[in-house]
C-alpha positions in Angstrom: 78.4 136.8 47.4 76.3 137.8 50.3 73.4 140.2 50.6 73.1 142.0 54.2 72.4 145.1 56.2 74.8 147.3 57.8 73.7 147.1 61.5 77.4 148.2 63.5 80.8 149.2 63.3 84.0 147.4 65.0 86.4 149.6 66.5 90.0 148.2 66.9 92.4 150.2 69.3 95.0 147.9 68.5 95.3 145.9 64.9 97.5 144.7 62.1 99.1 147.4 60.0 97.3 146.0 56.8 93.9 146.9 58.6 94.9 150.4 59.1 92.5 153.0 57.5 90.0 150.4 57.1 86.1 150.8 58.4 85.0 147.8 59.8 81.2 146.9 59.6 79.1 144.2 61.1 76.7 143.0 58.4 73.6 140.9 59.1 72.9 138.6 56.7 69.9 138.7 54.7 67.8 135.9 52.7 66.5 136.9 49.3 63.4 138.2 50.8 65.5 140.9 52.8 64.6 138.8 56.0 67.6 138.4 58.5 68.9 134.9 58.6 70.3 135.2 62.1 74.1 135.1 61.0 76.2 138.1 60.5 79.7 138.9 59.2 82.5 141.5 59.9 83.4 143.1 56.5 86.0 146.0 55.5 84.2 148.6 53.9 85.5 149.4 50.8 82.6 151.5 49.4 81.7 154.0 52.2 78.3 152.1 53.2 76.3 153.7 56.3 74.1 152.1 58.8 70.9 150.6 57.7 72.0 150.2 54.1 71.9 147.1 52.1 75.1 145.9 50.6 76.7 143.4 48.7 79.8 141.5 50.6 82.2 139.2 49.0 84.3 136.6 51.1 87.7 134.8 50.8 89.9 135.5 48.2 87.5 137.8 46.4 87.6 140.1 49.1 91.2 140.9 48.5 90.3 141.6 44.7 89.9 145.3 45.1 92.5 148.1 44.6 92.6 148.8 48.4 92.4 145.2 49.9 95.0 143.9 47.5 97.3 141.8 49.5 95.7 142.9 52.9 94.6 140.4 55.7 91.0 140.7 54.7 88.3 137.8 54.5 85.2 139.9 53.4 84.8 143.2 52.0 81.2 145.3 51.4 81.8 146.0 47.5 78.7 147.5 46.7 75.7 149.1 48.2 72.4 147.7 47.1 69.6 149.8 45.2 67.4 146.9 44.5 67.0 143.1 43.9 64.6 141.6 41.2 63.9 138.1 41.7 62.4 135.8 38.5 58.8 135.4 39.3 59.0 131.5 37.9 61.7 130.6 39.9 
């Protein structure tokens, strides 16, 4: 799983039928301190995330495990909007 921040959208005037109706988001990957790592991923939004929100992203076969993405050509999906992250102080 990836923690990231929504930083933009991708608009495609032509795409495969399996992606019709999906919002594509540009997600900047974050480390556990919520600092940008410099990497990004384009993910299908299945939870209604908005610009600037911190989100949870899954990739690979896990991204096709939602009702909306089942059997779709999806490699990354936003599956949650993060409210907080708590780290163990010992570790």
